[in-house]
DOBA-295033 format. One record per residue: residue in one letter; z, x, y of N, C-alpha, C in turn. Coordinates in steps of 0.1 Angstrom, whole numbers, plus 5000, padded with zeros to 4 digits. Last residue first. Layout:
BEGIN
aZXYZXYZXY
...
end
This chain:
BEGIN
f403254808247404654808251403854738265
e401954698214401654738224402954728236
r400654788181402054778194401254818206
s398554698158398954758167399654728179
l398854598124398854548134399354638148
v398754618090399254688101398554608111
c399554488056398954528068399654568082
i400054688022400354668035399554628045
n400054657995399554688002400254618008
y400954927961401354787970400454757982
p402155047930400755027944401054897949
k405855127930404855107926403554997933
p406955437943406855287941405655237937
s408555687917407155637928407455477929
y410555937918410255777914409755707922
t408656207900409456167912409756027907
a407856237878408056387881409356297894
g408555917870408156047864408656117872
f408755557870409855707861408555777863
v408755347893407855427883408255557882
g410755127909409855227905409355247892
e411354777917411254887910410254947907
l410054587936410854707941411154787933
d407154457939408054467930408754607933
y406254167961406754337959407954367947
e403653917965405153947958405154107957
e401653807988401853897977403553927974
q401353608008401153587989401353707980
q400053818030400553708025400753628014
p401554138029400254088034400853888024
k403854248053403554218041402354118039
r403454458082403254338079403354318066
i404254658107403854658092404154528088
q403054778140403554648135403954638116
c402655118151402654998146403454898139
k404055268170402355218174402355098163
h406555298162406255308175404955238182
l406455308134406155218141406955178156
v405055598138404355518130404755388139
s407955748145406655788153405255648149
a409755688129409655668142408555648149
l408455828102408455658104408855608121
l408056078115406755998104407255808107
l410656158124409356208129407956098130
f411956138099412556048108411056088117
l410956288082410656148074411156068089
e411356558094409656518088409956338085
n413556568087412856608103411556528102
r414456598064414956488070413956478088
a412656818058412356688052412756568057
l414157008070413257008075412056878067
v416657008055416357018072414756998075
e415957088028416256958034415956908051
g414757308013413757268027414857118033
p416957387996416657438011415857378019
c418757147976416857157980417057227991
r421157287959420557187969419257287974
r422357437936420357407940419957307944
r424857477946423757627942422357527944
g425557187956425557277950424957377953
a422956907952424056967962424757067954
s420356657964420856707952422156777959
f419056547985418856647981419556737972
s420356267978419256307978418756417976
l422956187976422856337969421156317968
v425456027994423855967989423456117988
s427856098009427956077996426356027989
e427056158034427256298025427556198010
i426855998042426055988047426056088030
k429955868045429255778034427355848034
s430656048065430756088053430055938038
k429055998088428956138077429556098068
n427955698103428955778092428855868085
l426955678133426455708117427955758114
k427755398153427455528150427655558134
g428455158159427255158160427055348153
e431255128158430555178168429455208171
s432355078132432154988137431655038153
d429555258112430755258116430955118130
l426855278089427055308106428555238109
f425955268063426255418068426155378085
r425254978062426255028055427055168058
e423054908076424054878081425454968076
p420554908060420854998065422655038075
k420654778030421654758042421854888052
f418954598001418954748012419554688030
k421054567974420354557983420154627998
f422554667955420554637951420154657963
t424954657954424654817960423154807958
d427154557974425754487972424954627969
d429154847982428954677983427354697982
w429455107964427955067971428254937974
q430955207943431355207953430855147963
k429155187916429655037924430355077934
d426055327923427455267918428355187926
h423455447930423755237929424855237923
g423255637939423255627949423555467946
v424455767909424955797926424755707934
s422355707899423355677895424755667907
y420455927905420255777907421655667908
y421256087896421956127911421255937917
n422656257869422156117876422256107890
f422056587861422656507870422356417875
l421756717827421056617840421856547846
v421857017809422556897823421656877826
v421857197779420957127791421557017797
t423257437772423257327769422757267785
g424757697776423157687773422557497769
k428357687770427057767775425757757770
k429257347763429057457759427757537763
i431857107778430157157777429557317775
m434256957765433957057766432357067771
y435956697786435356747778434756867776
g437256637808438356687794437456677782
n435356607828436556527824436656547812
v434656927820434356787828434756677825
f434957287812435357137810434757057821
v432357507800433057437810433557287808
d431057807791431657677783431957577800
e428157877813428957917805430057817802
t425957737825426057927829426957957816
a423857447814425357557816425657707817
c421057387838421957447821423157497825
h419157107847420257197851420757247836
p416356977857417156997846418057127850
l415556817890415056897878416456897870
g416756467896416556627897415556677889
l416656237888417556277881417256457886
p415456097911416756027904417256107894
s414356117933414556207927415656197917
v414255877949413055927947412956047940
g416055667953416555727946415255817940
a415955387968414855417958414855527951
l418755357980418355257970417055307962
r418655607994420055567986419255467974
m416755628010417055758000418055677988
s417455398028415955378017415755488003
e419255508038419555378027418355368017
i418455698052419355728044419355598033
i416255548072415755638062416955688054
t418555398083417155288076416755458062
a419555588097420855468087419655428075
e418055608116418655718113419155688094
t417655388132416455488121416855578110
w420255378142419755288133418755338124
p420755588158421655608147420755468138
m419055808181418555678169419455618156
q420156038192420255898197419655778189
e419656198164420856208172421356048179
r416556208172417556138160418756158158
d415056338189415956198190416756118181
n414556598185416056528192416556418193
a412256518175413356498165414256558171
t410456268193410856408191411556428182
v407756088205408956088197408956218194
r406256048235406356068219408256098217
r407155768260406755878253406755938237
n407355488263406455538259406055658255
g410955468245409555438257408355438246
i413055578237412255638240411055588249
k415155438237415455528236414455628240
e414555128237415655158242415555318245
e412355148216411855108232412655128238
i413755238193412655278200412255278216
e415554998191415555118194415155208200
e413354798185413654788200414854888194
q412454948156411554928173412454908186
i414754848145414055028149413555028160
k414554588143415954698146415554848156
t412354558131412454508145413454558150
q412954648105411754708109412154698129
v414854468100415554608096414054678105
e413154228095414154268105414954368111
p411754258074410754328087412054308096
y411554388044412454388053411954378070
e408954428037410054358028410754318037
a407454648052407254558052408154448042
m410054848050409754798063408854678065
y409754928025410954858025410654778041
l407055068025407254928019408554818022
l407755278040406555148048406855078037
l409455398026409655388040409155268042
w408055458002409255387998409555308013
l406355638012405655528006407155428007
f408555848016407555758032406755648032
a408655927995409755868005409355788018
k406456037990407455927977408555857988
a406256268004405156158005405756017996
s408556407994408256368014407356238012
t408256507969409556417974409056337990
d405356617973405456477967406856437967
f406056837991405056777991405356607984
g408057027987408256968002407156848002
a407457097961408957017964408856977975
g405157267967405457187958406657097962
s405457437992403857327989404257247978
y407757527987407957497991406757367994
d406857737964408257627961407957517973
g405157857975404557787959405657667959
v406957997992405557937996404957837983
v408158217973408558077978407757987990
g406158407969405958317964406758157968
l407658597990406258517993405758447985
v409058717969409858547980408458557991
d407958847952408758707946408858607959
n406759037964405858877958406358777957
k408959197968408059097979407358967977
t411359087950410559157953409759127963
l414859137933413859087936412759167944
g416759257916415459277910414359167918
i418559437927418959287920417359207917
e417659647941418959667930419359497922
n413959517940415159647945416259597932
p411259587920412159527922413659607932
e407959717939408859717931410559627932
d407459617965406559567954407159617940
g410159597982408959607981408159557970
l412559528009411859457999410359497997
e414359508033413659578026412959628014
y415059278046415859298031414859428028
k413259278067414559278070415259298057
i411059248053411159378061412759368063
i411459008043411159128034411059208043
k411558838067412458848060412458958048
s408558808082409558878079411458938078
m407458708055407558828059408658908068
l408358438058409058508049408458668049
l407258428089408558388087409258448074
d404458408078405258478083406758528086
v404558148065404258348055404858448066
a405158018077406057988072405958128065
h403758118114404057988102405158038089
r403958298133402758158136403158058122
i405558478157405658418145405058308144
h405158778170404458668172403958568157
k406258988160406658998175406058778177
l405159088141406559028139407258938148
d401958988127402759058138403858998139
f399058938103400958938105401059028118
t396958938094397158968113398358948116
e397059018067395959098075396259058089
l398358788059399058918061398259018068
l396458588054397158578067398058688068
e395158708032394158688045395358698053
g397358628011397058768016395758768030
i397658418013398958468017398658598020
k395158287996395758278011396458358022
k395758467975394458457983394658447998
k398158287963398258457967397358497977
r397258027959397858117970397958197976
s394658077943394858017957395858077964
k396658167920395958277923395158217939
t398357957914398858087922398258177927
a396457787910397057717922397557857928
d395357907887394557887897395257847912
k397657867870397257987872395958007885
i398457577866399157707873398857827877
l395957547854396157467870397157617873
k396257627829395157647839395257607851
n398357537818398157647826397557707834
f397257287815398857287826398757447829
k395257307801394457257816396157297823
q396257417775395857477784395057447796
i398157167771398857307774397657407787
k396157007766396756987775398057087778
k394957137743394257147753395157077766
q397257167725396957257728395957237740
f398656967710398956967724397857067731
l399857047684398856907688398656897696
f400757307685399357297680398657107684
g403357267695402657317703400957327702
m405357147683404357077686403557107695
w407857317682406657307672405957197670
p409257207705408257317709407557337695
l409956997719409556997712408657137711
l410356997750411556927745411656997728
d408357117758409357147765410557127755
t406356997746406757167739407857227747
p405756807760406156777748406556907740
n405856807795405156877788405956867770
g405056457810405556607805405156677798
a403156247817403756227802404756367802
k403056357845404056227841404056217830
a401756577847403256567846403656447844
i399156517849399156577841400856607833
e398956417876398656337865398856417852
e400056637892400756497892400456397875
f397756787894398956797881400256717882
d395956697906396056717890397256757882
n397156657929396756507916396456557905
f397156947935398856847936398356707929
d394656987935395357037924396456947923
k393556837959393056837945394156847934
i395156947979395256797974395056767960
y393857227978395457197973396057037968
k391457127980391657207967392957177962
l391557088008390857017999391657037987
f392357348020393257258020393157088009
d390557528012391757538012392557448011
d388557378033388057388019389357408007
d389157188056388857298047388657298035
d389156928071387656978065387757148060
r391956878075390856808065389656858058
v391857028098392557098082391856998072
n390857188120390757028111390857078099
e392757348128392057238141391757058132
g396257388118394557428114393957318120
k398757568118398457458122397057538122
g400257768090399657768105398357608108
y400957758059399857868065399457888080
c403257598059402957718049402057828055
f402757398074404157448076403657608073
q400157308068400057338073401857428080
y401457208041400157288038400457348052
i403256988053404157118045402457258045
f400956818065401956888071402757018063
s399056768041398656848055400156928063
g400856578029400256738023399656838034
t400656398045402156468042401956598034
a398856308046399156298059400456408055
e397856248020397156358030397956408043
l399256048013399556148008398756288013
v398755868032400355918032400556058026
t396255798025396655808036397555928035
k396555657997395655818005395955858015
h398555467998398555607992398155677995
p398355208012398355328020399055448016
d396054928005397155058002397255178010
f395754648027395354808023396654868016
p394954328043395254408032395254548027
k393954388076393754298063394354438057
g394454498106395154368100395254298086
n391954678107392354568110393054428104
q391954928100391954818088392054698093
r393155078118391655048115390954978105
i395155138121394855038126393654998123
f395355348101396255198093395355078102
e394555518112393355498100394255348096
n395655548135394455518136393555468125
v398255648125397955568130396755488126
i396955858111397955778097398055678110
v396656048132395756028119396155918109
d399056078141397556018150396855968142
v400456208124400955998134399655948134
e399356428127399456368116399356138117
d400056528153398756468148398656438132
q402556548148402356448159400756378156
l403356728132403156588125402256488140
i402456938146401556928134402056808129
e404356898169402656908171401756898158
e406856958154406656858159404656848162
m406657228147406257138132406257028140
k406257388173405057408159405157258150
k408357338175407657228185406157268177
s410857468164410457318157408757238170
h410857728160409657688157409657528156
k414157738157413257818169412057758172
t414057498139415057498152413857568160
a412457488113413357358125413857338133
y412557778113410857698116411457518123
e415057828105414457918117413357818123
r415257658080416157658090415757668107
v413557778065413157668066414257648081
v414258058064413458018068412857948072
s416658018048416558068063415358028070
s415957898026416557858035416557858046
a414958158012414258058017414657908026
i417458358013415958368023414758258027
k418758237996418958248010417758308018
r416958257973417658097979417958097996
h417558567970416358457973416158327975
l419658567968419558627976417958507980
l420858437941421158387957420558417971
y419158507925418458417932419558357944
r420158787920418458797929418358687931
p422258727909422558767922421158757932
n421558397895422258517892422158577907
f420258207874421058187880421858317882
y416458187873417958217866418958217878
s414057977887414258047882416158087876
f412757747893412657767881413457907879
t412457787924413057667916413357637904
l411558037926413158017933413457897926
t410158197900409958137913411458067914
t410358327876410758407882410958357900
m409658217853410358137858411558297869
n407158337850408358347837409658337847
e404858207864405658337869406558327860
i405457927848405257937859405958077868
s406157957822404757927821404157937838
k408757857821408458027818406858007822
f408457577825409257657831409057797833
s407557477799406157487815407057547823
n409157597783408057637778407457587791
f412457587794411257517791410357627792
a414557687796414157787797413057697789
p417257507824416757567810415457637803
r418457717848417457667841417257647829
a422157707866421057777853419857687856
a424357617875423057637880422057717876
f426557507867425757417863424257517871
s428557687875428757687858427257587856
d428357687902428057797895428157787881
s429957387909428357407909427557527901
q432357267902431557357895430457407897
e432657137929433857247922433157317915
g430557007933431257027948432057137942
l429556887913428757007918429257007933
v431956737904431356857895430356987908
k432056627923432756657921432456787909
r429656447921430056537934430856567932
v429756337895428456397901429056507915
t431856187897431856287887430856387891
h431756007918432956087918432856197909
h428955827911429555947924430255977923
g427555877884428655847888428855917899
n426956187851426556037857427755977870
i425256357833426456377841426556187853
i424656407801424056357812425056297819
v423756697780424456637788424056557798
t421956727752421656757769422756667772
p420556987727421756897735421456937746
w416957037725418157037731419456997732
v414656997708415557067702416857107710
g415056647717414456727710415056827704
l417456587736416256577735415456667725
q420056377724419656517718418256517725
i423256337743422056287737420956427731
k426556257761425356357752424356317743
y428156177792427956167775426656287773
v430456097816429756217804429756167792
d430755817822430355917831429256057825
g430655637795431455667805430655737810
y429855507769430655617768431055697782
i428755207780429855237764430555367766
a427655267805428755197798429555177789
r425655487798427055507808428455417807
y424055397783425055487775426155477782
h422655187805423055117793424255247786
e421655417820422955317826423955257814
f420255547798421455597806422055527812
q418255297800419155337791419955427795
k417355297831417955167824418655217814
l416455567829417455577838417955447833
p413855597814415155637810416155617818
n411155407809411955427823413655447823
k410155367789409655457800409955457812
g412655507763411555437767410655437779
l414255637750414155627758413455567772
l414055657719414955537723414955527743
p412255887715412055727713412755647718
l414456087725413156067729412555917727
h417156137709416856047713415156007719
g415556347683416956267691416656167692
i413956477665413056427679414356377685
i415956567646415156667648414356617665
p417156227638416956377632415756437639
f417955987665416956027651417256227649
g421355957677419755977677419255997665
w424155737688423455857676422155837679
p425355857715424855737707424255817699
g428456047724426855957728426655927713
p430756267739430556147730429156117738
v431856567738431356527741430756367734
s435056677720433856677723433056617731
k437856757740437556637732435856677734
s440756957736439356937747438356847734
r442957087730443056917731441756897735
s442757327725442957237712443057097715
l441557417744440657417737441357337725
l444457447758442957327764441957347750
a445557597737445957477741445157377748
k443957867745443757817732444557657735
t443957877773442657857765442957797758
v447057927772446457807777445357777775
v446658177756447858067750447557957756
i446058307773445158287759446058207753
v446558347794445758307794445058257780
i449358487785449558357787447858267792
a448558727780449158637774449058537772
t447358807807446758787790446658707783
i449658847820448658717823448158707814
t451059017807451758897804451158817811
l449459267808449459207791450359087792
f450159267835448959267825448459207816
w452359317840452059217839450159177840
c452959607828453659467820453159327826
t450959747843450559717828451759637821
d452459737863451059687866450859667850
m454759897854455159737857453559647857
n454960127848454560067837454259847842
g457260257865455960357865454860257858
s459660077861458960077876457460137871
s459759967828460160047840459160047850
f458659827812459259707823459459797834
i458159927789456859907798457159807810
d460660047778460160117781458860067795
l461159827761461759857769460859907783
v459459857734459059757746459759747758
g458960237737459660107732458959977744
m456360467731456960377737457560237736
end
C-alpha cells in the first residue's frame, strides 16, 4: 500500500488515527522540552527537609512560597513532595485536575489501616468512586430524610454543654473536655443510633478513650511513613499504633454485628442501617464485586465517619467558642439574629438559611482557623503539569488549604470579619463561601460536609441561644494554633453566663 492509498475512502479512519497520533507525539515532546522542573529549597541528604519544618510547617511553607511561588518541591524523607499553595492555584488544580491528584501515597500508617481499603486511605480507582458515592449518599439522606434524628441528638448534646457551662457559675474553665465528649457523642450516635444514656455506654467510653490515645500518638506522626528504614528505632510506638487500630476495628465490627441482628430495611435507625440499605441496593457480598468492593468495605465507612467527623468538628467548635469570647461584638450580632428569627423555640437545621450572620461567622472561623490546614496527603496518579511544572506520577502532593484561607485575596487577612461573606443586602455571598476550602474539593472532598455544617450551626446557635460567652479578666488569648493532625487552638478558658429572654 502506497502513501496515497491511505487517503482512500476505505482507509480514512486509519489516516485520521495516524495523523492525530503524530500530532499528540509532537505536542507532547514540545511540552516536555519546555516543561520546567519544580523549584524548591536545598535539603539534607536522606532526611530531606524534615529538620527544617519546625513545630509549625505552615510558617516554613509560607516562607518557601514567597521565594518559589505557588508550586514548589521539598523532600520528606524518601518521598519527593510538591506543595501547592494559594487560592487561585489550589482551586484551579482541584477543580480541573482533581483525578490527577486523587490517590493516596502508600505510607506505612495508611497501609496498616485495613491495607488501604478504607474510603479515606484507599487508592483512586472505580472501586473508590463507588465507595465514595455510597458514603456521600448516606450522609445526605441522614441530613435530609432523617434530619429529625440528627437534631434530637444534637439538642441533647447542647443541653449537656449548656448545663455544664452554666454549672461553672461564671468562673473561668477550659471547655475542651465538654466539647470533645459532645461532638464525639453526636458522631457516635449518628453511626450507631440514639442512646438514652450514651455517656454510661462502655462502648462509647472506649471510643472516646481510643480517640484520645490516637490523637496523642498521632501528634508526632509515624516516622516510618517518611523514613521506613527507621522502623527498628520506633518499634514500641509502631506496635502501639497498630494495636490501637486493630482494637478500634475489632470494636467497630462487633458493634456493627450487634446492630445488624435487628436490621429492618423499612425502619432505618442510623448510619449502619443506611449503609446496609446501600449494600442491598448494589448487591454487595462478602466477596469483591467486579470492581473490588465488598459488604465489609462499605460497613467500614463507619470508621471513616467516626474518625474524620469527630476530630475536625470538635476543633472547629473550640475555635468558634474562642472567637466568641475574643470578639463579643460578633457574638452579640448572632444573638440579635437568634432573637429575631428564633425567639424562645429550639434552633433547627432549617434556620440556617434564615441566619446569614451566624452562618458567615462559622465560615469566617473556618477560614481564619484552618482546622485542616493541609488535609491528608495526595499522590499524583499520572505525570501532570501545574503552572508549567511537571509533577511526576507517584509524587506526594500536599494542598496548602491554610494558604487558601490566608491569601492576599482576603482583605485584612488575619482579622475576624464575618461580614466579608455578606453582600450589600446582608445575604450570603456564595462565590466567596466557595473560596474557603475547609472541606477540600474534587474527588477527595469530605463526604460528611453537609452533616458537619449542620452540626456546627446547631451547636453554635443553640449554645449562644442559652449562654453568654465571656473572656476571663486579665487573660490574653494566643490565637495561633497548634499544628498536628488538625490545627487546634491552644488551651484557653472562658466564662459563661446564662441568658434569659
